N, CA, C and O atoms as a GROMACS GRO file, in nm:
protein
  400
    1MET      N    1  -1.404  -1.380  -1.584
    1MET     CA    2  -1.422  -1.222  -1.494
    1MET      C    3  -1.295  -1.187  -1.486
    1MET      O    4  -1.207  -1.262  -1.443
    2THR      N    5  -1.272  -1.050  -1.535
    2THR     CA    6  -1.131  -0.968  -1.510
    2THR      C    7  -1.122  -0.924  -1.360
    2THR      O    8  -1.192  -0.860  -1.282
    3GLU      N    9  -0.982  -1.001  -1.356
    3GLU     CA   10  -0.943  -0.963  -1.195
    3GLU      C   11  -0.913  -0.792  -1.200
    3GLU      O   12  -0.885  -0.734  -1.304
    4LEU      N   13  -0.924  -0.736  -1.087
    4LEU     CA   14  -0.872  -0.592  -1.042
    4LEU      C   15  -0.755  -0.609  -0.943
    4LEU      O   16  -0.793  -0.630  -0.828
    5LEU      N   17  -0.645  -0.606  -0.958
    5LEU     CA   18  -0.524  -0.602  -0.881
    5LEU      C   19  -0.483  -0.428  -0.831
    5LEU      O   20  -0.479  -0.336  -0.912
    6THR      N   21  -0.465  -0.418  -0.730
    6THR     CA   22  -0.449  -0.281  -0.677
    6THR      C   23  -0.308  -0.314  -0.592
    6THR      O   24  -0.271  -0.399  -0.511
    7ILE      N   25  -0.251  -0.199  -0.659
    7ILE     CA   26  -0.096  -0.182  -0.571
    7ILE      C   27  -0.098  -0.048  -0.520
    7ILE      O   28  -0.105   0.051  -0.592
    8ILE      N   29  -0.093  -0.046  -0.394
    8ILE     CA   30  -0.094   0.105  -0.320
    8ILE      C   31   0.047   0.128  -0.267
    8ILE      O   32   0.107   0.050  -0.192
    9LEU      N   33   0.096   0.247  -0.316
    9LEU     CA   34   0.231   0.313  -0.276
    9LEU      C   35   0.215   0.379  -0.148
    9LEU      O   36   0.151   0.483  -0.129
   10ALA      N   37   0.278   0.309  -0.059
   10ALA     CA   38   0.264   0.381   0.096
   10ALA      C   39   0.402   0.401   0.175
   10ALA      O   40   0.412   0.393   0.297
   11ALA      N   41   0.492   0.424   0.101
   11ALA     CA   42   0.641   0.390   0.158
   11ALA      C   43   0.678   0.548   0.178
   11ALA      O   44   0.789   0.564   0.228
   12GLY      N   45   0.618   0.648   0.152
   12GLY     CA   46   0.654   0.771   0.193
   12GLY      C   47   0.683   0.821   0.331
   12GLY      O   48   0.609   0.789   0.424
   13GLU      N   49   0.802   0.909   0.352
   13GLU     CA   50   0.842   0.925   0.499
   13GLU      C   51   0.734   1.037   0.561
   13GLU      O   52   0.693   1.031   0.677
   14GLY      N   53   0.696   1.139   0.466
   14GLY     CA   54   0.636   1.248   0.548
   14GLY      C   55   0.742   1.342   0.580
   14GLY      O   56   0.710   1.415   0.674
   15THR      N   57   0.891   1.370   0.519
   15THR     CA   58   0.966   1.460   0.563
   15THR      C   59   0.917   1.587   0.480
   15THR      O   60   0.898   1.681   0.557
   16ARG      N   61   0.896   1.613   0.376
   16ARG     CA   62   0.845   1.722   0.306
   16ARG      C   63   0.731   1.796   0.397
   16ARG      O   64   0.723   1.917   0.419
   17MET      N   65   0.654   1.705   0.438
   17MET     CA   66   0.533   1.737   0.536
   17MET      C   67   0.573   1.785   0.689
   17MET      O   68   0.492   1.816   0.776
   18ARG      N   69   0.715   1.782   0.702
   18ARG     CA   70   0.765   1.841   0.810
   18ARG      C   71   0.718   1.741   0.941
   18ARG      O   72   0.697   1.794   1.050
   19SER      N   73   0.704   1.612   0.925
   19SER     CA   74   0.640   1.529   1.024
   19SER      C   75   0.727   1.409   1.041
   19SER      O   76   0.807   1.370   0.956
   20ASN      N   77   0.708   1.360   1.143
   20ASN     CA   78   0.765   1.216   1.202
   20ASN      C   79   0.683   1.116   1.142
   20ASN      O   80   0.720   1.001   1.122
   21LEU      N   81   0.576   1.162   1.114
   21LEU     CA   82   0.458   1.049   1.092
   21LEU      C   83   0.451   1.029   0.953
   21LEU      O   84   0.438   1.132   0.886
   22PRO      N   85   0.457   0.891   0.876
   22PRO     CA   86   0.440   0.866   0.760
   22PRO      C   87   0.351   0.927   0.688
   22PRO      O   88   0.237   0.918   0.733
   23LYS      N   89   0.366   1.000   0.570
   23LYS     CA   90   0.253   1.063   0.502
   23LYS      C   91   0.130   1.005   0.501
   23LYS      O   92   0.037   1.077   0.536
   24VAL      N   93   0.104   0.874   0.465
   24VAL     CA   94  -0.011   0.812   0.436
   24VAL      C   95  -0.078   0.785   0.577
   24VAL      O   96  -0.177   0.712   0.587
   25LEU      N   97  -0.025   0.839   0.674
   25LEU     CA   98  -0.109   0.831   0.799
   25LEU      C   99  -0.164   0.960   0.839
   25LEU      O  100  -0.246   0.960   0.931
   26HIS      N  101  -0.137   1.051   0.793
   26HIS     CA  102  -0.196   1.208   0.816
   26HIS      C  103  -0.330   1.163   0.775
   26HIS      O  104  -0.356   1.079   0.689
   27LYS      N  105  -0.416   1.232   0.853
   27LYS     CA  106  -0.586   1.227   0.863
   27LYS      C  107  -0.626   1.333   0.780
   27LYS      O  108  -0.569   1.443   0.782
   28VAL      N  109  -0.736   1.301   0.697
   28VAL     CA  110  -0.801   1.369   0.608
   28VAL      C  111  -0.945   1.312   0.637
   28VAL      O  112  -0.974   1.194   0.617
   29GLY      N  113  -1.036   1.413   0.690
   29GLY     CA  114  -1.145   1.381   0.696
   29GLY      C  115  -1.181   1.274   0.798
   29GLY      O  116  -1.281   1.203   0.786
   30GLY      N  117  -1.090   1.266   0.908
   30GLY     CA  118  -1.105   1.166   1.029
   30GLY      C  119  -1.047   1.054   1.003
   30GLY      O  120  -1.029   0.968   1.089
   31LEU      N  121  -1.007   1.040   0.867
   31LEU     CA  122  -0.942   0.880   0.810
   31LEU      C  123  -0.814   0.877   0.796
   31LEU      O  124  -0.796   0.990   0.750
   32PRO      N  125  -0.695   0.822   0.802
   32PRO     CA  126  -0.575   0.829   0.752
   32PRO      C  127  -0.600   0.829   0.606
   32PRO      O  128  -0.704   0.781   0.560
   33MET      N  129  -0.477   0.900   0.508
   33MET     CA  130  -0.494   0.892   0.353
   33MET      C  131  -0.522   0.749   0.310
   33MET      O  132  -0.614   0.700   0.245
   34LEU      N  133  -0.403   0.695   0.373
   34LEU     CA  134  -0.390   0.539   0.312
   34LEU      C  135  -0.543   0.458   0.348
   34LEU      O  136  -0.571   0.359   0.281
   35GLY      N  137  -0.625   0.499   0.443
   35GLY     CA  138  -0.740   0.458   0.471
   35GLY      C  139  -0.853   0.483   0.366
   35GLY      O  140  -0.928   0.389   0.340
   36HIS      N  141  -0.869   0.601   0.306
   36HIS     CA  142  -0.926   0.669   0.185
   36HIS      C  143  -0.890   0.566   0.078
   36HIS      O  144  -0.986   0.502   0.035
   37VAL      N  145  -0.778   0.540   0.032
   37VAL     CA  146  -0.714   0.471  -0.063
   37VAL      C  147  -0.767   0.336  -0.067
   37VAL      O  148  -0.841   0.300  -0.159
   38LEU      N  149  -0.728   0.250   0.042
   38LEU     CA  150  -0.805   0.138   0.056
   38LEU      C  151  -0.939   0.114   0.050
   38LEU      O  152  -0.985   0.015  -0.006
   39LYS      N  153  -1.022   0.220   0.119
   39LYS     CA  154  -1.164   0.186   0.107
   39LYS      C  155  -1.215   0.198  -0.038
   39LYS      O  156  -1.307   0.130  -0.083
   40THR      N  157  -1.143   0.298  -0.108
   40THR     CA  158  -1.194   0.302  -0.244
   40THR      C  159  -1.137   0.209  -0.325
   40THR      O  160  -1.200   0.194  -0.429
   41SER      N  161  -1.023   0.130  -0.313
   41SER     CA  162  -0.989   0.004  -0.378
   41SER      C  163  -1.090  -0.120  -0.338
   41SER      O  164  -1.109  -0.214  -0.415
   42GLN      N  165  -1.144  -0.111  -0.226
   42GLN     CA  166  -1.226  -0.198  -0.206
   42GLN      C  167  -1.396  -0.186  -0.272
   42GLN      O  168  -1.463  -0.281  -0.313
   43ALA      N  169  -1.430  -0.060  -0.267
   43ALA     CA  170  -1.556  -0.018  -0.329
   43ALA      C  171  -1.554  -0.060  -0.476
   43ALA      O  172  -1.642  -0.119  -0.538
   44ALA      N  173  -1.408  -0.009  -0.526
   44ALA     CA  174  -1.397  -0.033  -0.671
   44ALA      C  175  -1.404  -0.208  -0.711
   44ALA      O  176  -1.420  -0.251  -0.825
   45GLY      N  177  -1.392  -0.267  -0.623
   45GLY     CA  178  -1.433  -0.444  -0.639
   45GLY      C  179  -1.288  -0.492  -0.669
   45GLY      O  180  -1.268  -0.575  -0.758
   46ALA      N  181  -1.185  -0.441  -0.594
   46ALA     CA  182  -1.016  -0.504  -0.604
   46ALA      C  183  -1.060  -0.650  -0.560
   46ALA      O  184  -1.127  -0.678  -0.461
   47THR      N  185  -1.016  -0.725  -0.643
   47THR     CA  186  -0.994  -0.884  -0.620
   47THR      C  187  -0.874  -0.907  -0.530
   47THR      O  188  -0.864  -1.012  -0.467
   48ALA      N  189  -0.780  -0.809  -0.523
   48ALA     CA  190  -0.667  -0.822  -0.456
   48ALA      C  191  -0.581  -0.693  -0.461
   48ALA      O  192  -0.541  -0.628  -0.558
   49ILE      N  193  -0.564  -0.674  -0.320
   49ILE     CA  194  -0.504  -0.513  -0.270
   49ILE      C  195  -0.358  -0.554  -0.218
   49ILE      O  196  -0.337  -0.622  -0.117
   50SER      N  197  -0.270  -0.509  -0.293
   50SER     CA  198  -0.127  -0.511  -0.226
   50SER      C  199  -0.043  -0.367  -0.197
   50SER      O  200  -0.012  -0.286  -0.285
   51VAL      N  201  -0.023  -0.358  -0.096
   51VAL     CA  202   0.043  -0.216  -0.009
   51VAL      C  203   0.183  -0.228  -0.024
   51VAL      O  204   0.227  -0.340   0.005
   52VAL      N  205   0.270  -0.140  -0.062
   52VAL     CA  206   0.417  -0.131  -0.059
   52VAL      C  207   0.466  -0.035   0.056
   52VAL      O  208   0.450   0.085   0.033
   53VAL      N  209   0.510  -0.060   0.147
   53VAL     CA  210   0.548   0.013   0.263
   53VAL      C  211   0.674   0.016   0.286
   53VAL      O  212   0.736  -0.090   0.281
   54GLY      N  213   0.743   0.135   0.316
   54GLY     CA  214   0.882   0.137   0.356
   54GLY      C  215   0.933   0.075   0.488
   54GLY      O  216   0.863   0.023   0.576
   55PRO      N  217   1.065   0.090   0.487
   55PRO     CA  218   1.125   0.007   0.586
   55PRO      C  219   1.088   0.085   0.732
   55PRO      O  220   1.093   0.207   0.751
   56ASN      N  221   1.051  -0.012   0.824
   56ASN     CA  222   1.053   0.057   0.985
   56ASN      C  223   0.890   0.132   0.948
   56ASN      O  224   0.865   0.240   1.001
   57HIS      N  225   0.822   0.090   0.888
   57HIS     CA  226   0.664   0.159   0.896
   57HIS      C  227   0.571   0.050   0.956
   57HIS      O  228   0.468   0.013   0.900
   58ALA      N  229   0.614   0.001   1.072
   58ALA     CA  230   0.512  -0.104   1.144
   58ALA      C  231   0.383  -0.025   1.162
   58ALA      O  232   0.273  -0.075   1.139
   59GLU      N  233   0.398   0.089   1.200
   59GLU     CA  234   0.249   0.167   1.201
   59GLU      C  235   0.166   0.171   1.078
   59GLU      O  236   0.043   0.166   1.082
   60VAL      N  237   0.242   0.181   0.955
   60VAL     CA  238   0.168   0.188   0.822
   60VAL      C  239   0.109   0.027   0.806
   60VAL      O  240  -0.005   0.003   0.765
   61GLU      N  241   0.209  -0.076   0.846
   61GLU     CA  242   0.130  -0.205   0.831
   61GLU      C  243   0.009  -0.208   0.917
   61GLU      O  244  -0.105  -0.235   0.880
   62ALA      N  245   0.054  -0.173   1.054
   62ALA     CA  246  -0.060  -0.232   1.134
   62ALA      C  247  -0.196  -0.131   1.100
   62ALA      O  248  -0.308  -0.154   1.147
   63THR      N  249  -0.173  -0.042   1.031
   63THR     CA  250  -0.310   0.025   0.986
   63THR      C  251  -0.353  -0.058   0.868
   63THR      O  252  -0.470  -0.098   0.875
   64VAL      N  253  -0.288  -0.093   0.766
   64VAL     CA  254  -0.344  -0.173   0.677
   64VAL      C  255  -0.418  -0.289   0.714
   64VAL      O  256  -0.525  -0.320   0.663
   65GLN      N  257  -0.353  -0.360   0.815
   65GLN     CA  258  -0.410  -0.479   0.854
   65GLN      C  259  -0.540  -0.486   0.916
   65GLN      O  260  -0.628  -0.572   0.905
   66ARG      N  261  -0.538  -0.360   0.996
   66ARG     CA  262  -0.662  -0.327   1.082
   66ARG      C  263  -0.784  -0.300   0.958
   66ARG      O  264  -0.893  -0.358   0.962
   67LEU      N  265  -0.740  -0.188   0.834
   67LEU     CA  266  -0.852  -0.150   0.779
   67LEU      C  267  -0.874  -0.255   0.652
   67LEU      O  268  -0.986  -0.258   0.600
   68ALA      N  269  -0.778  -0.334   0.605
   68ALA     CA  270  -0.800  -0.414   0.514
   68ALA      C  271  -0.736  -0.540   0.525
   68ALA      O  272  -0.652  -0.577   0.442
   69PRO      N  273  -0.777  -0.619   0.638
   69PRO     CA  274  -0.688  -0.741   0.662
   69PRO      C  275  -0.660  -0.823   0.542
   69PRO      O  276  -0.565  -0.901   0.546
   70GLU      N  277  -0.727  -0.814   0.448
   70GLU     CA  278  -0.722  -0.941   0.315
   70GLU      C  279  -0.601  -0.858   0.241
   70GLU      O  280  -0.539  -0.938   0.172
   71ALA      N  281  -0.554  -0.749   0.233
   71ALA     CA  282  -0.440  -0.694   0.176
   71ALA      C  283  -0.328  -0.760   0.197
   71ALA      O  284  -0.317  -0.818   0.305
   72ALA      N  285  -0.231  -0.767   0.109
   72ALA     CA  286  -0.087  -0.822   0.097
   72ALA      C  287  -0.014  -0.700   0.138
   72ALA      O  288  -0.045  -0.589   0.094
   73ILE      N  289   0.085  -0.718   0.223
   73ILE     CA  290   0.199  -0.613   0.246
   73ILE      C  291   0.340  -0.633   0.202
   73ILE      O  292   0.403  -0.728   0.249
   74PHE      N  293   0.396  -0.553   0.116
   74PHE     CA  294   0.526  -0.571   0.051
   74PHE      C  295   0.627  -0.466   0.119
   74PHE      O  296   0.588  -0.350   0.136
   75ARG      N  297   0.731  -0.497   0.151
   75ARG     CA  298   0.795  -0.406   0.205
   75ARG      C  299   0.924  -0.348   0.123
   75ARG      O  300   1.021  -0.422   0.102
   76GLN      N  301   0.921  -0.222   0.081
   76GLN     CA  302   1.044  -0.174  -0.001
   76GLN      C  303   1.175  -0.140   0.118
   76GLN      O  304   1.179  -0.052   0.204
   77THR      N  305   1.256  -0.224   0.090
   77THR     CA  306   1.360  -0.214   0.196
   77THR      C  307   1.456  -0.109   0.130
   77THR      O  308   1.525  -0.036   0.201
   78TYR      N  309   1.459  -0.105   0.025
   78TYR     CA  310   1.582   0.019  -0.036
   78TYR      C  311   1.461   0.082  -0.138
   78TYR      O  312   1.379   0.018  -0.204
   79ARG      N  313   1.477   0.214  -0.128
   79ARG     CA  314   1.405   0.312  -0.175
   79ARG      C  315   1.450   0.342  -0.330
   79ARG      O  316   1.510   0.448  -0.349
   80LEU      N  317   1.430   0.273  -0.418
   80LEU     CA  318   1.508   0.305  -0.556
   80LEU      C  319   1.392   0.339  -0.652
   80LEU      O  320   1.382   0.285  -0.762
   81GLY      N  321   1.311   0.424  -0.610
   81GLY     CA  322   1.208   0.469  -0.708
   81GLY      C  323   1.070   0.422  -0.720
   81GLY      O  324   1.039   0.340  -0.634
   82THR      N  325   0.972   0.456  -0.813
   82THR     CA  326   0.845   0.423  -0.804
   82THR      C  327   0.828   0.260  -0.864
   82THR      O  328   0.763   0.167  -0.817
   83GLY      N  329   0.909   0.269  -0.978
   83GLY     CA  330   0.912   0.123  -1.025
   83GLY      C  331   0.941   0.041  -0.984
   83GLY      O  332   0.892  -0.067  -1.017
   84HIS      N  333   1.037   0.051  -0.890
   84HIS     CA  334   1.129  -0.066  -0.802
   84HIS      C  335   1.011  -0.098  -0.700
   84HIS      O  336   0.986  -0.213  -0.665
   85ALA      N  337   0.940   0.015  -0.656
   85ALA     CA  338   0.826  -0.005  -0.530
   85ALA      C  339   0.698  -0.094  -0.624
   85ALA      O  340   0.618  -0.157  -0.554
   86VAL      N  341   0.685  -0.097  -0.726
   86VAL     CA  342   0.563  -0.161  -0.792
   86VAL      C  343   0.644  -0.305  -0.829
   86VAL      O  344   0.574  -0.406  -0.845
   87ARG      N  345   0.772  -0.315  -0.841
   87ARG     CA  346   0.817  -0.457  -0.854
   87ARG      C  347   0.827  -0.522  -0.737
   87ARG      O  348   0.847  -0.644  -0.744
   88GLU      N  349   0.816  -0.463  -0.611
   88GLU     CA  350   0.827  -0.521  -0.484
   88GLU      C  351   0.693  -0.589  -0.471
   88GLU      O  352   0.673  -0.692  -0.407
   89ALA      N  353   0.615  -0.529  -0.528
   89ALA     CA  354   0.459  -0.621  -0.537
   89ALA      C  355   0.437  -0.698  -0.645
   89ALA      O  356   0.322  -0.727  -0.677
   90ARG      N  357   0.528  -0.734  -0.705
   90ARG     CA  358   0.503  -0.821  -0.832
   90ARG      C  359   0.458  -0.964  -0.801
   90ARG      O  360   0.403  -1.029  -0.890
   91ALA      N  361   0.479  -1.018  -0.678
   91ALA     CA  362   0.446  -1.141  -0.626
   91ALA      C  363   0.278  -1.162  -0.626
   91ALA      O  364   0.214  -1.267  -0.637
   92ALA      N  365   0.233  -1.031  -0.613
   92ALA     CA  366   0.071  -1.055  -0.609
   92ALA      C  367   0.055  -1.092  -0.747
   92ALA      O  368  -0.029  -1.183  -0.749
   93TYR      N  369   0.093  -1.067  -0.863
   93TYR     CA  370   0.064  -1.075  -0.998
   93TYR      C  371   0.103  -1.212  -1.018
   93TYR      O  372   0.023  -1.293  -1.065
   94VAL      N  373   0.230  -1.247  -0.983
   94VAL     CA  374   0.290  -1.399  -1.028
   94VAL      C  375   0.193  -1.480  -0.969
   94VAL      O  376   0.135  -1.551  -1.051
   95ARG      N  377   0.151  -1.494  -0.834
   95ARG     CA  378   0.049  -1.580  -0.774
   95ARG      C  379  -0.047  -1.610  -0.838
   95ARG      O  380  -0.083  -1.727  -0.839
   96ARG      N  381  -0.104  -1.532  -0.895
   96ARG     CA  382  -0.214  -1.524  -0.981
   96ARG      C  383  -0.200  -1.544  -1.129
   96ARG      O  384  -0.295  -1.529  -1.206
   97GLY      N  385  -0.102  -1.571  -1.159
   97GLY     CA  386  -0.060  -1.629  -1.287
   97GLY      C  387  -0.074  -1.528  -1.423
   97GLY      O  388  -0.096  -1.562  -1.539
   98LEU      N  389  -0.052  -1.367  -1.359
   98LEU     CA  390  -0.080  -1.291  -1.463
   98LEU      C  391   0.069  -1.228  -1.531
   98LEU      O  392   0.069  -1.153  -1.628
   99THR      N  393   0.191  -1.274  -1.461
   99THR     CA  394   0.294  -1.234  -1.519
   99THR      C  395   0.408  -1.358  -1.500
   99THR      O  396   0.366  -1.469  -1.469
  100GLN      N  397   0.521  -1.341  -1.515
  100GLN     CA  398   0.620  -1.456  -1.478
  100GLN      C  399   0.722  -1.365  -1.382
  100GLN      O  400   0.819  -1.417  -1.328
   0.00000   0.00000   0.00000
């Protein structure tokens, strides 16, 4: 069986939205945007979900734990781009023997 590993990049601040609320927590249709992505990952049959969050995003981490307790959370302490964010979740792949 092929594994479906999902990496969700959720480290955005929301500054361009002119909000102190991290952008992934803004609600659309009564659910935070992050919630829609988590639900879709689960519905797609993801065997592992990794969420990369920014520093000081305890509220984002709490939302992940509430909506997808099985998801692994990785913190991107330094924002060095999208590729760096993906590398932060690399441990999810290593644990499953899919990369070194």
